[in-house]
N, C-alpha and C positions, 0 to 999 in steps of 0.2 A: 611619964610623957616627958619629952624634951621641954627645959624651962622657956626656951625661945618660942617653941610652938604654943606652950600654954599662954605666954604672955600676948602673943600675937592673937590668940582666940579670945583672951579677955578684953582687950581693946578693940575688937571688931564688933560693933553694935548688931550688925545684921546676923552674925554668927550666934549672938545670944539670943536674939529673937527666934532665929531658926531653930534652935535647939528646944526653945519652948514650944514652937509649933510642931517640931518632930515628935514631941511627946503626946500629940493628939492623933487623931485618926484622920487628919487631913492628908490629901494626896501630895506628894513631893512637887508635882507641877504646879499645885496651888500655893504651897509654902514658897516656892520660888518666887512667883509672882508677888506674894505678900511682903517679901523682904527685898523687892526691887530688881529682880532679875527677869528679863524677858525669856531667856532661854534656861529651861530646867537642866539641860546638860551641862551648860557652863556653870550653873549654880552648884551642881555636883561636883565639879572639878574644883572650884574655888573653896567649897566647903571642906572638901578632902584636903587640899592644900593648907588651909587654916587650922583643921582639927585633927588630921591624922585618919581619919575615917569618912566613908561615903555618908550621905544621909541615909541611905538604906541600912548600913551598918550600924549608925548611931540609933536608928529606930529599933533594930533588932535587939541591940544592948538595952535600950529602955524597956522593951517588951519583957525581957529576961528578968530585968530587975523591978518590974511591976510598976513602972513610971508612966505607961500609957494610960490616958484618960479618955 
C-alpha cells in the first residue's frame, strides 16, 4: 500500500471505526450511518479514496481471512 494512503487511513478516525464495523455482519448502509455519513454511496466513495478499496471489497477480504464476526 502507498505510504501516503496508509498514513491517511491511520489518522482517519471514521475509517478505523468503519473497518471494525465492516468485520461484522452489519449492512454497509448502517455502517455509513454509524460513522457519521447520511449517504452510503458517498461513504463508499470516501472509504475507497482513503483505503484504496470499497467497503464491499474490504468485507470480502475480511471474509477470506476469517475476520468476519
